[in-house]
C-alpha positions as CSV (number, residue, x, y, z in Angstrom):
1,M,12.0,1.3,-9.2
2,P,14.6,-0.8,-7.6
3,G,14.1,-4.5,-6.9
4,R,14.0,-8.1,-8.0
5,G,10.2,-9.3,-8.3
6,R,8.2,-11.7,-6.6
7,R,6.1,-14.6,-7.7
8,N,2.8,-14.1,-7.4
9,T,-0.5,-16.5,-8.0
10,L,-1.4,-14.1,-11.0
11,G,1.4,-15.1,-13.6
12,R,5.1,-14.4,-14.1
13,E,7.5,-13.2,-12.2
14,D,7.9,-9.3,-12.8
15,D,9.8,-6.4,-11.5
16,V,8.0,-2.9,-12.5
17,R,7.4,-2.1,-16.2
18,I,6.4,1.0,-17.2
19,V,4.7,1.6,-21.0
20,I,4.5,4.9,-22.2
21,E,2.0,5.3,-25.4
22,S,1.2,7.9,-27.6
23,S,-2.0,9.1,-26.0
24,A,-4.3,8.3,-23.5
25,E,-6.7,6.7,-25.4
26,A,-4.3,3.9,-26.4
27,G,-2.5,3.9,-22.5
28,A,-6.1,3.3,-21.3
29,A,-6.7,0.5,-23.7
30,F,-3.7,-0.7,-22.4
31,A,-5.1,-0.8,-19.7
32,A,-8.6,-2.3,-20.1
33,Q,-6.3,-5.2,-22.0
34,W,-4.3,-5.3,-18.4
35,V,-7.1,-5.5,-16.2
36,A,-8.7,-8.0,-18.1
37,R,-5.8,-10.7,-18.3
38,Q,-5.3,-10.9,-14.4
39,A,-9.6,-12.1,-14.4
40,V,-8.3,-14.6,-17.1
41,R,-5.8,-16.2,-14.8
42,R,-7.4,-15.9,-11.8
43,P,-10.7,-15.7,-12.2
44,E,-12.1,-14.9,-8.5
45,C,-9.8,-11.8,-8.9
46,V,-9.9,-9.5,-5.6
47,L,-9.7,-6.3,-7.3
48,A,-9.1,-2.7,-5.8
49,L,-10.6,0.0,-8.0
50,A,-10.2,3.5,-8.3
51,A,-12.6,6.0,-9.4
52,G,-12.5,9.5,-11.8
53,S,-12.1,11.0,-14.6
54,T,-8.8,9.4,-15.7
55,M,-10.8,5.3,-15.3
56,L,-13.7,6.5,-17.8
57,P,-12.1,5.3,-21.0
58,V,-10.3,2.3,-19.0
59,Y,-13.5,1.1,-17.7
60,A,-15.6,1.9,-21.1
61,A,-13.2,-0.1,-23.0
62,I,-13.2,-3.6,-20.4
63,A,-17.5,-3.3,-20.4
64,A,-17.5,-3.2,-24.3
65,A,-15.2,-6.0,-24.7
66,H,-16.2,-8.1,-22.2
67,A,-19.4,-7.3,-21.2
68,G,-21.0,-9.9,-23.5
69,N,-18.2,-12.9,-23.2
70,G,-20.1,-15.1,-20.9
71,G,-18.7,-13.4,-17.5
72,L,-15.5,-12.9,-17.5
73,F,-15.6,-10.8,-14.7
74,T,-18.8,-12.4,-13.0
75,R,-16.4,-13.8,-10.3
76,C,-14.7,-11.1,-9.2
77,R,-14.9,-9.4,-6.1
78,A,-14.1,-5.7,-5.8
79,F,-13.1,-3.3,-3.4
80,D,-13.2,0.5,-3.9
81,L,-10.2,2.3,-3.0
82,D,-12.0,5.2,-0.8
83,E,-15.0,7.1,-0.3
84,Y,-16.4,10.3,0.9
85,V,-17.8,10.7,4.3
86,G,-21.2,12.2,4.2
87,L,-22.3,10.5,0.8
88,A,-24.5,7.9,0.7
89,G,-22.8,5.0,-1.8
90,D,-26.4,5.7,-4.3
91,D,-25.0,9.7,-4.0
92,P,-24.2,10.2,-7.7
93,R,-21.6,11.9,-6.4
94,S,-19.8,9.4,-4.3
95,F,-17.2,6.9,-5.4
96,R,-19.0,3.4,-4.5
97,H,-21.8,5.1,-7.7
98,F,-19.4,6.0,-10.2
99,V,-17.3,2.3,-9.5
100,R,-20.6,0.9,-10.1
101,S,-22.0,2.9,-12.9
102,H,-19.1,2.7,-14.9
103,F,-17.3,-0.8,-14.3
104,T,-18.8,-3.7,-11.8
105,A,-22.8,-3.1,-13.2
106,R,-21.2,-3.3,-16.4
107,V,-19.2,-6.3,-16.4
108,G,-21.6,-8.3,-14.3
109,I,-20.4,-8.1,-9.9
110,A,-23.0,-8.5,-8.0
111,D,-23.6,-5.9,-5.9
112,A,-22.9,-8.4,-2.7
113,A,-19.4,-9.1,-4.7
114,H,-18.9,-4.8,-4.4
115,D,-17.8,-3.0,-1.3
116,A,-17.0,0.3,-0.5
117,P,-16.2,2.3,2.7
118,N,-19.7,3.4,3.7
119,G,-19.4,7.7,4.3
120,L,-22.5,7.1,6.6
121,A,-21.3,5.4,9.2
122,V,-21.4,6.8,12.8
123,D,-18.2,5.2,13.5
124,L,-15.8,5.7,11.6
125,E,-12.8,3.7,13.3
126,A,-15.0,0.7,13.5
127,E,-15.7,1.4,10.0
128,C,-12.6,1.5,8.2
129,A,-11.4,-1.6,10.5
130,R,-14.3,-3.4,9.3
131,Y,-13.4,-2.6,5.6
132,E,-10.0,-4.0,6.4
133,A,-11.0,-7.4,7.9
134,A,-13.3,-7.6,5.0
135,I,-10.3,-7.2,2.4
136,E,-8.7,-10.1,4.2
137,A,-11.1,-12.4,4.4
138,A,-11.6,-11.9,1.0
139,G,-7.7,-13.1,0.8
140,G,-6.5,-10.0,0.1
141,L,-6.2,-7.6,-3.2
142,D,-4.8,-9.7,-5.8
143,V,-4.8,-6.7,-8.2
144,A,-5.2,-2.7,-6.9
145,V,-6.3,0.1,-10.0
146,L,-4.8,2.6,-9.0
147,G,-4.3,6.9,-9.9
148,L,-2.5,9.6,-9.8
149,G,-3.0,12.4,-8.1
150,R,-1.2,15.8,-9.0
151,N,0.3,15.9,-5.9
152,G,1.3,12.9,-5.8
153,H,-1.5,11.1,-3.8
154,L,-2.4,7.5,-3.8
155,A,-6.5,6.8,-3.3
156,F,-6.9,9.5,-0.5
157,N,-3.8,9.2,1.1
158,E,-2.4,12.3,1.1
159,P,1.2,14.0,0.8
160,G,2.5,13.8,4.6
161,V,0.9,10.4,5.5
162,S,2.4,6.9,7.1
163,L,3.4,5.1,4.0
164,A,2.8,2.0,6.2
165,G,-0.8,2.9,6.9
166,R,-3.9,0.9,6.8
167,T,-7.7,2.3,5.7
168,R,-8.0,5.4,8.1
169,V,-10.1,8.7,7.4
170,E,-8.2,11.6,5.8
171,V,-8.6,15.2,5.6
172,L,-8.1,16.1,1.8
173,M,-6.0,19.0,0.4
174,R,-9.0,21.2,-0.7
175,S,-6.6,21.5,-4.4
176,E,-7.4,17.9,-4.9
177,V,-11.2,18.0,-3.6
178,L,-11.6,21.0,-6.3
179,E,-9.5,18.3,-9.2
180,F,-13.1,16.6,-9.6
181,G,-14.6,19.5,-10.5
182,E,-18.1,19.0,-9.0
183,P,-21.2,21.1,-9.8
184,S,-22.0,21.1,-5.7
185,P,-19.2,21.2,-2.9
186,L,-17.5,17.9,-1.7
187,P,-17.1,16.5,1.4
188,R,-13.5,17.5,2.8
189,V,-12.7,14.4,4.5
190,A,-12.3,10.6,3.3
191,I,-12.2,7.2,4.3
192,T,-9.1,5.4,2.1
193,M,-7.5,2.4,1.9
194,G,-3.9,3.3,3.3
195,V,-0.8,3.0,1.5
196,G,0.4,-0.4,3.7
197,T,-3.2,-1.6,2.2
198,I,-2.4,-0.8,-1.1
199,L,1.5,-2.2,-1.1
200,A,0.3,-5.4,0.2
201,A,-2.1,-5.5,-3.0
202,R,-0.4,-8.4,-5.3
203,R,-0.2,-6.2,-8.3
204,C,-0.8,-2.5,-8.7
205,L,-1.7,-0.7,-12.3
206,V,-0.6,2.6,-11.8
207,L,-2.5,5.6,-14.6
208,A,-1.3,9.0,-15.3
209,F,-2.4,10.7,-18.7
210,G,-1.9,14.1,-19.7
211,S,0.9,17.3,-18.8
212,H,-0.7,18.3,-15.2
213,K,0.5,15.0,-14.2
214,E,4.1,15.4,-15.3
215,R,5.7,16.2,-12.1
216,A,3.5,13.7,-10.2
217,V,4.9,10.6,-12.3
218,A,8.3,11.7,-12.0
219,E,8.5,12.0,-8.3
220,M,6.6,9.0,-8.5
221,L,9.0,7.1,-10.0
222,E,12.6,8.6,-10.0
223,G,12.0,10.8,-7.3
224,A,13.1,9.7,-3.2
225,V,10.4,7.1,-1.5
226,T,8.9,9.4,0.5
227,S,5.5,10.2,2.1
228,M,5.3,13.9,0.9
229,V,5.0,11.6,-2.4
230,P,3.0,8.8,-1.2
231,A,2.8,7.3,-4.4
232,S,6.7,7.2,-4.5
233,A,5.6,4.2,-2.2
234,L,5.3,1.9,-5.5
235,Q,9.1,1.9,-5.6
236,L,9.1,-0.6,-3.0
237,H,6.3,-3.3,-4.5
238,S,7.7,-5.7,-6.8
239,D,5.1,-6.5,-9.0
240,T,3.8,-2.7,-10.3
241,T,2.5,-1.8,-14.0
242,V,2.6,2.3,-14.4
243,V,0.8,3.3,-17.6
244,L,1.6,7.2,-19.3
245,D,1.1,9.3,-21.8
246,D,3.6,10.9,-23.8
247,A,2.3,13.9,-21.7
248,A,2.3,12.5,-18.1
249,A,6.0,11.0,-19.3
250,A,7.8,14.4,-20.2
251,L,9.5,15.3,-17.2
252,L,10.7,11.4,-17.0
253,V,15.1,11.4,-17.1
254,N,14.9,7.8,-18.6
255,A,12.2,7.9,-20.9
256,A,13.8,6.3,-23.5
257,H,14.8,3.4,-21.3
258,Y,11.7,3.0,-20.6
259,R,10.1,3.2,-23.8
260,E,13.2,0.8,-25.3
261,A,12.4,-1.9,-22.7
262,E,8.6,-1.9,-23.3
263,A,9.5,-2.6,-26.8
264,L,11.8,-5.4,-25.9
265,R,9.4,-6.9,-23.8
266,R,7.0,-7.2,-26.5
267,E,9.1,-8.3,-28.9
268,M,9.9,-11.3,-26.7
269,G,6.3,-11.9,-26.0
270,W,6.8,-11.2,-22.1
């Protein structure tokens, strides 16, 4: 990932940071602490939040540590990355329900401060425009918390999308729908923040755990920037932290260097 860093409102000037932990549990613990630091630095932090199994231990660790700490997150605002078209926000399969159940309700973010695409909107294009406008009205995204799909997608930006795109409707690849393993069929259409929306966030945090993510991780970090691997666009973002476990990092050519750089960063207190 190239680039010098940029000054942002959340702390020091950063380039990419690649953290490789020994296990998914250790990676989730690091990520939970990282997210909490953003709220300490900026109490009105505007968060973009992912759903999915990768996020479960992260959100659980944050909730366990901060649910009773006097309201670390109560002044934050939250925007979900994506939502299935055809599901109501209170449907147990919806991403809004997931994020609320596992994170926002547990750390004191009010429903009024938690926005998500309306999967039941009659006019989907108008809903996409509304969502972009809501993010802009909030001052833009301070932090995007992202999972990495097995095919290199971010949010529901599938291979071949515009890397400059904003919130829009996306037809999902069948393999990615099946990845969630729901007992009943999930919709094949979703509203998603675009790659351009995500890149506009001041900081990004990307999580990938397990050997089934190793190819996507290698392509994201060490491959070409290409729409066929939407997550590779993060190479163009100046303040991204990537958290991996050993299994997800297995195909990285420069893994030893990333580990050494992170060890030195911690030793020097960066």
